[in-house]
VOPAGU-2260 file (C-alpha; in pm, 1 decimal, decimal comma):
REM VOPAGU-2260
SITE   aa  ch    i         X         Y         Z
SITE  MET   A    0   -6834,6  -19481,1   -2240,9
SITE  ALA   A    1   -6494,7  -19328,2   -2177,6
SITE  ARG   A    2   -6359,0  -19131,1   -2470,3
SITE  LEU   A    3   -6054,5  -19260,8   -2649,1
SITE  PRO   A    4   -5720,6  -19088,4   -2598,8
SITE  ARG   A    5   -5600,7  -18892,0   -2897,9
SITE  LEU   A    6   -5415,4  -19082,8   -3165,9
SITE  THR   A    7   -5066,2  -18932,3   -3148,4
SITE  LEU   A    8   -4747,2  -19094,4   -3273,9
SITE  PRO   A    9   -4410,4  -18926,4   -3331,0
SITE  GLY   A   10   -4282,4  -18894,8   -3684,7
SITE  TYR   A   11   -4626,9  -18891,7   -3848,5
SITE  PRO   A   12   -4812,2  -18585,1   -3979,8
SITE  HIS   A   13   -5119,4  -18487,5   -3777,6
SITE  HIS   A   14   -5411,0  -18268,0   -3882,1
SITE  VAL   A   15   -5533,6  -18061,8   -3585,7
SITE  ILE   A   16   -5851,1  -17855,5   -3539,0
SITE  GLN   A   17   -5918,0  -17631,4   -3237,4
SITE  ARG   A   18   -6254,0  -17453,9   -3221,5
SITE  GLY   A   19   -6397,3  -17173,1   -3014,5
SITE  ASN   A   20   -6660,3  -17263,2   -2756,1
SITE  ASN   A   21   -7005,6  -17265,6   -2920,1
SITE  ARG   A   22   -6822,9  -17152,3   -3235,5
SITE  GLN   A   23   -6761,7  -16811,0   -3081,7
SITE  ALA   A   24   -6495,0  -16581,6   -3223,4
SITE  ILE   A   25   -6146,8  -16648,0   -3089,9
SITE  PHE   A   26   -5994,3  -16334,6   -3243,5
SITE  ALA   A   27   -6104,8  -15974,9   -3192,0
SITE  ALA   A   28   -5821,6  -15788,7   -3366,5
SITE  ALA   A   29   -5519,3  -15845,0   -3589,2
SITE  ALA   A   30   -5301,2  -15843,8   -3277,9
SITE  ASP   A   31   -5479,6  -16157,7   -3158,8
SITE  TYR   A   32   -5395,1  -16347,3   -3476,6
SITE  ARG   A   33   -5031,8  -16239,8   -3442,4
SITE  ARG   A   34   -5024,9  -16341,7   -3076,4
SITE  LEU   A   35   -5146,4  -16692,8   -3153,8
SITE  LEU   A   36   -4888,7  -16730,5   -3430,3
SITE  ASP   A   37   -4613,1  -16616,4   -3193,4
SITE  LEU   A   38   -4725,5  -16869,6   -2934,1
SITE  LEU   A   39   -4732,6  -17146,2   -3193,7
SITE  GLU   A   40   -4382,1  -17061,1   -3311,1
SITE  GLU   A   41   -4245,5  -17046,6   -2956,6
SITE  ASN   A   42   -4400,5  -17372,4   -2841,9
SITE  ALA   A   43   -4345,3  -17565,5   -3164,1
SITE  LYS   A   44   -3973,8  -17509,5   -3112,7
SITE  LYS   A   45   -3992,6  -17583,7   -2740,8
SITE  PHE   A   46   -4172,2  -17915,2   -2786,1
SITE  ASP   A   47   -4006,6  -18021,5   -3113,3
SITE  VAL   A   48   -4311,8  -18007,1   -3337,4
SITE  ALA   A   49   -4270,0  -17921,2   -3705,8
SITE  VAL   A   50   -4555,8  -17702,6   -3834,1
SITE  HIS   A   51   -4611,0  -17762,6   -4206,1
SITE  ALA   A   52   -4928,8  -17560,0   -4259,8
SITE  TYR   A   53   -5188,9  -17355,6   -4074,2
SITE  VAL   A   54   -5493,1  -17137,5   -4115,5
SITE  LEU   A   55   -5646,5  -16912,7   -3850,6
SITE  MET   A   56   -6019,3  -16863,0   -3903,8
SITE  SER   A   57   -6246,9  -16636,3   -3700,7
SITE  ASN   A   58   -6366,6  -16909,5   -3466,0
SITE  HIS   A   59   -6121,5  -17197,5   -3513,4
SITE  PHE   A   60   -5781,8  -17288,5   -3652,0
SITE  HIS   A   61   -5619,7  -17577,7   -3835,9
SITE  LEU   A   62   -5263,8  -17707,5   -3813,9
SITE  LEU   A   63   -5071,0  -17972,0   -4006,4
SITE  VAL   A   64   -4781,4  -18081,0   -3788,8
SITE  THR   A   65   -4530,9  -18359,0   -3730,2
SITE  PRO   A   66   -4432,0  -18409,2   -3364,6
SITE  GLN   A   67   -4095,0  -18565,7   -3296,7
SITE  THR   A   68   -4190,3  -18702,4   -2954,4
SITE  ALA   A   69   -4493,1  -18886,4   -2820,3
SITE  ASP   A   70   -4603,1  -18597,2   -2597,5
SITE  GLY   A   71   -4479,5  -18301,9   -2803,2
SITE  LEU   A   72   -4809,7  -18221,8   -2974,3
SITE  PRO   A   73   -5035,3  -18234,5   -2666,0
SITE  LYS   A   74   -4782,9  -18031,7   -2465,7
SITE  MET   A   75   -4759,4  -17771,4   -2740,9
SITE  MET   A   76   -5136,9  -17742,5   -2774,0
SITE  GLN   A   77   -5183,1  -17719,4   -2398,7
SITE  ALA   A   78   -4922,1  -17445,3   -2363,8
SITE  VAL   A   79   -5055,2  -17248,4   -2661,3
SITE  GLY   A   80   -5415,9  -17286,9   -2551,0
SITE  ARG   A   81   -5358,9  -17170,8   -2194,6
SITE  SER   A   82   -5140,2  -16875,7   -2287,8
SITE  TYR   A   83   -5372,2  -16758,1   -2562,0
SITE  VAL   A   84   -5681,3  -16774,4   -2338,9
SITE  ARG   A   85   -5503,8  -16555,8   -2081,5
SITE  HIS   A   86   -5412,7  -16306,9   -2354,0
SITE  PHE   A   87   -5762,9  -16301,7   -2503,6
SITE  ASN   A   88   -5941,9  -16275,4   -2169,3
SITE  ASP   A   89   -5712,1  -15995,9   -2054,1
SITE  THR   A   90   -5749,4  -15789,7   -2369,9
SITE  GLN   A   91   -6125,6  -15844,3   -2396,0
SITE  LYS   A   92   -6194,9  -15798,8   -2024,6
SITE  ARG   A   93   -6366,4  -16134,8   -2005,0
SITE  THR   A   94   -6340,8  -16456,8   -1804,0
SITE  GLY   A   95   -6414,2  -16819,6   -1864,8
SITE  THR   A   96   -6344,3  -17073,8   -2130,1
SITE  LEU   A   97   -6262,4  -16995,0   -2491,5
SITE  TRP   A   98   -6210,3  -17337,9   -2646,7
SITE  GLU   A   99   -6470,6  -17598,7   -2738,1
SITE  GLY   A  100   -6317,1  -17871,9   -2523,6
SITE  ARG   A  101   -5998,2  -18042,8   -2628,2
SITE  TYR   A  102   -5856,0  -18010,6   -2975,5
SITE  LYS   A  103   -5937,4  -18266,7   -3245,1
SITE  SER   A  104   -5663,2  -18443,3   -3437,9
SITE  THR   A  105   -5567,4  -18749,0   -3636,8
SITE  LEU   A  106   -5276,0  -18903,3   -3821,2
SITE  ILE   A  107   -5268,6  -18891,6   -4200,4
SITE  GLN   A  108   -5085,8  -19110,9   -4448,0
SITE  THR   A  109   -4796,2  -18898,5   -4567,8
SITE  ASP   A  110   -4745,1  -19002,4   -4928,0
SITE  ARG   A  111   -5113,2  -19002,6   -5018,0
SITE  TYR   A  112   -5268,9  -18724,8   -4813,6
SITE  LEU   A  113   -5019,5  -18470,6   -4681,5
SITE  LEU   A  114   -5032,8  -18236,0   -4980,7
SITE  ALA   A  115   -5409,7  -18280,6   -5005,4
SITE  CYS   A  116   -5442,0  -18183,3   -4639,9
SITE  MET   A  117   -5224,4  -17875,5   -4696,7
SITE  ALA   A  118   -5453,4  -17771,0   -4980,2
SITE  TYR   A  119   -5757,6  -17840,8   -4761,9
SITE  ILE   A  120   -5617,3  -17608,8   -4495,2
SITE  ASP   A  121   -5526,9  -17334,7   -4743,6
SITE  LEU   A  122   -5871,8  -17347,9   -4902,8
SITE  ASN   A  123   -6063,5  -17306,2   -4575,9
SITE  PRO   A  124   -6114,5  -16928,5   -4624,7
SITE  VAL   A  125   -6232,0  -16989,3   -4982,5
SITE  ARG   A  126   -6486,6  -17250,3   -4872,9
SITE  ALA   A  127   -6606,8  -17009,2   -4603,3
SITE  GLY   A  128   -6662,6  -16736,8   -4864,4
SITE  LEU   A  129   -6412,7  -16498,4   -4705,4
SITE  VAL   A  130   -6190,8  -16467,0   -5014,5
SITE  ALA   A  131   -6203,0  -16568,8   -5377,9
SITE  GLN   A  132   -5855,7  -16724,3   -5378,6
SITE  ALA   A  133   -5637,3  -16876,4   -5107,5
SITE  GLN   A  134   -5361,0  -16620,0   -5162,5
SITE  ASP   A  135   -5600,3  -16338,6   -5068,1
SITE  TYR   A  136   -5626,5  -16455,3   -4707,3
SITE  PRO   A  137   -5355,5  -16317,2   -4474,2
SITE  TRP   A  138   -5377,8  -16561,8   -4181,8
SITE  SER   A  139   -5252,7  -16884,5   -4334,7
SITE  SER   A  140   -4926,2  -17041,1   -4444,7
SITE  HIS   A  141   -5026,2  -17028,6   -4811,2
SITE  LEU   A  142   -4832,4  -16711,1   -4889,7
SITE  HIS   A  143   -4516,6  -16871,3   -4751,1
SITE  TYR   A  144   -4547,5  -17155,9   -5000,6
SITE  LEU   A  145   -4604,4  -16912,2   -5286,3
SITE  GLY   A  146   -4280,9  -16730,3   -5199,6
SITE  VAL   A  147   -4468,3  -16410,4   -5115,5
SITE  ARG   A  148   -4408,3  -16389,3   -4741,2
SITE  PRO   A  149   -4148,2  -16584,6   -4539,9
SITE  ASP   A  150   -4300,8  -16743,9   -4231,2
SITE  ARG   A  151   -4072,3  -16849,7   -3945,9
SITE  LEU   A  152   -4337,9  -17079,8   -3805,6
SITE  ILE   A  153   -4332,7  -17305,3   -4110,1
SITE  THR   A  154   -4115,0  -17613,0   -4162,4
SITE  PRO   A  155   -4186,3  -17743,1   -4514,3
SITE  HIS   A  156   -4230,9  -18118,3   -4539,8
SITE  ALA   A  157   -4006,1  -18324,0   -4766,9
SITE  LEU   A  158   -4301,3  -18380,4   -5002,7
SITE  TYR   A  159   -4319,0  -18006,8   -5066,5
SITE  TRP   A  160   -3947,3  -17994,2   -5147,9
SITE  ALA   A  161   -4003,0  -18279,6   -5392,5
SITE  LEU   A  162   -4245,8  -18069,3   -5597,7
SITE  GLY   A  163   -3958,8  -17906,0   -5787,9
SITE  ASN   A  164   -3584,8  -17852,7   -5809,7
SITE  THR   A  165   -3601,1  -17475,3   -5764,2
SITE  PRO   A  166   -3804,2  -17246,2   -5537,0
SITE  PHE   A  167   -3995,9  -17115,3   -5837,7
SITE  ALA   A  168   -4081,8  -17467,0   -5955,5
SITE  ARG   A  169   -4202,5  -17571,0   -5610,8
SITE  GLU   A  170   -4408,9  -17256,1   -5566,1
SITE  ALA   A  171   -4570,4  -17294,2   -5907,9
SITE  ALA   A  172   -4645,9  -17663,1   -5855,3
SITE  TYR   A  173   -4800,7  -17602,2   -5515,9
SITE  ALA   A  174   -5006,2  -17307,3   -5641,5
SITE  GLU   A  175   -5142,3  -17528,0   -5919,9
SITE  LEU   A  176   -5229,7  -17802,1   -5670,3
SITE  VAL   A  177   -5426,5  -17561,2   -5450,2
SITE  GLN   A  178   -5598,3  -17395,4   -5744,5
SITE  GLY   A  179   -5707,7  -17740,5   -5861,2
SITE  GLY   A  180   -5892,3  -17779,0   -5532,6
SITE  LEU   A  181   -6031,1  -18085,3   -5362,0
SITE  ASN   A  182   -6343,0  -18276,2   -5452,4
SITE  PRO   A  183   -6627,9  -18304,1   -5197,3
SITE  VAL   A  184   -6533,4  -18662,1   -5108,3
SITE  GLN   A  185   -6181,4  -18552,6   -5014,3
SITE  GLN   A  186   -6310,2  -18260,2   -4807,1
SITE  ILE   A  187   -6554,7  -18475,9   -4613,9
SITE  ALA   A  188   -6303,0  -18752,6   -4551,2
SITE  ILE   A  189   -6038,0  -18515,1   -4415,9
SITE  THR   A  190   -6287,9  -18336,9   -4191,8
SITE  GLN   A  191   -6451,3  -18652,5   -4057,6
SITE  ALA   A  192   -6124,6  -18831,3   -3992,9
SITE  THR   A  193   -5993,9  -18539,1   -3789,7
SITE  LEU   A  194   -6311,5  -18479,1   -3589,5
SITE  SER   A  195   -6350,5  -18850,5   -3512,9
SITE  GLY   A  196   -5984,0  -18914,3   -3440,3
SITE  TRP   A  197   -5960,3  -19215,6   -3672,8
SITE  ALA   A  198   -5655,4  -19246,9   -3896,4
SITE  LEU   A  199   -5676,8  -19119,9   -4253,3
SITE  GLY   A  200   -5514,7  -19362,9   -4490,5
SITE  GLU   A  201   -5528,2  -19682,9   -4688,5
SITE  ALA   A  202   -5588,6  -20020,3   -4526,7
SITE  ASP   A  203   -5222,3  -20124,7   -4513,6
SITE  PHE   A  204   -5124,2  -19791,4   -4357,2
SITE  VAL   A  205   -5394,6  -19823,4   -4091,6
SITE  ALA   A  206   -5295,3  -20183,2   -4020,6
SITE  ASP   A  207   -4932,5  -20081,9   -3974,7
SITE  LEU   A  208   -5035,1  -19798,3   -3742,3
SITE  GLN   A  209   -5233,1  -20040,1   -3527,7
SITE  LYS   A  210   -4917,5  -20239,1   -3462,7
SITE  ARG   A  211   -4754,8  -19928,3   -3316,0
SITE  THR   A  212   -5018,9  -19835,0   -3059,8
SITE  VAL   A  213   -5268,6  -20001,0   -2825,7
SITE  ARG   A  214   -5516,7  -19725,6   -2906,4
SITE  ARG   A  215   -5762,1  -19823,3   -3181,0
SITE  VAL   A  216   -5687,0  -19634,0   -3503,1
SITE  ALA   A  217   -5999,9  -19727,3   -3701,7
SITE  LYS   A  218   -6366,6  -19736,9   -3602,1
SITE  THR   A  219   -6389,2  -20116,4   -3601,4
SITE  GLY   A  220   -6153,6  -20394,2   -3687,1
SITE  ALA   A  221   -6370,6  -20482,6   -3983,9
SITE  GLY   A  222   -6438,7  -20123,0   -4085,9
SITE  ARG   A  223   -6283,7  -19942,2   -4375,3
SITE  PRO   A  224   -6036,2  -19661,2   -4299,7
SITE  PHE   A  225   -6106,1  -19308,3   -4409,3
SITE  SER   A  226   -5965,6  -19265,0   -4756,6
SITE  VAL   A  227   -5967,1  -19002,2   -5029,1
SITE  ASN   A  228   -5852,9  -19001,3   -5386,6
SITE  LYS   A  229   -5522,1  -18848,9   -5482,8
SITE  PRO   A  230   -5550,0  -18479,4   -5567,1
SITE  ALA   A  231   -5590,8  -18415,1   -5935,5
C-alpha cells in the first residue's frame, strides 16, 4: 500500500519529528547543534515558516511550526536536512544517510493543544533523564520563553502572548505550565498523532480539516481523532 502524503496545510501549527537512522546520534559536538539551529533559522525565513518551539536531542529533534504556504514546511525540512547531512558527514569523515527516512509531522488544534505541545517539546530532555528541569537543558527554546536567552529562531505564537500582559507575566505563566507537566495520556496522544500523521484535535476540528484537503486526516471516517485533555 502506498504511504499517504504528509498532512500539511498553511496557517496551522504542525508538530515535526526527525530522527537519526537506527536512532544513531545526529550530533557529535556543540558546533553541530549550533549548525542545525543556524540552518533552521535561515530556511525558516526563506520558506516563510514560523518556528514556535524546538528541542534538539542526541538522536532526533522536535519542532512546532506554522508554515504560511502549502510547500513551505517540506521545502524547509528538505533544505535543512540536506545541508546538515553534508556538514555532519564532512566533519565526521563519514558517508551515507543520517536520517531515519522522511520526517514525521501532523497538524494540531491550536486552541486546545498548541501550548500542551510546546510543553511536551520542552519536557523531552526531562523525560529522557538528561536533566531534572526543562530550563537546565541548553538545546531547546525553553530558555527563550523564560526570558533567559533571546533566540532569533523563535516566533512566539499568539497563544503565548495571551498568557500575560507583560513579559514577566507571560514567562511566569509559561514556566508554571511546563512545571505542571503533561499526563501520560497527553504524552502518548501527541507522540502517536505525530508519528502516524493523523490530525490531533477534537472531532469538529478534524471534520473541518477534512474539508480543506483530499488527504485523509483521521485513521478512518468512523474513527475517533487523537485527543488529549487540556493541560492542568
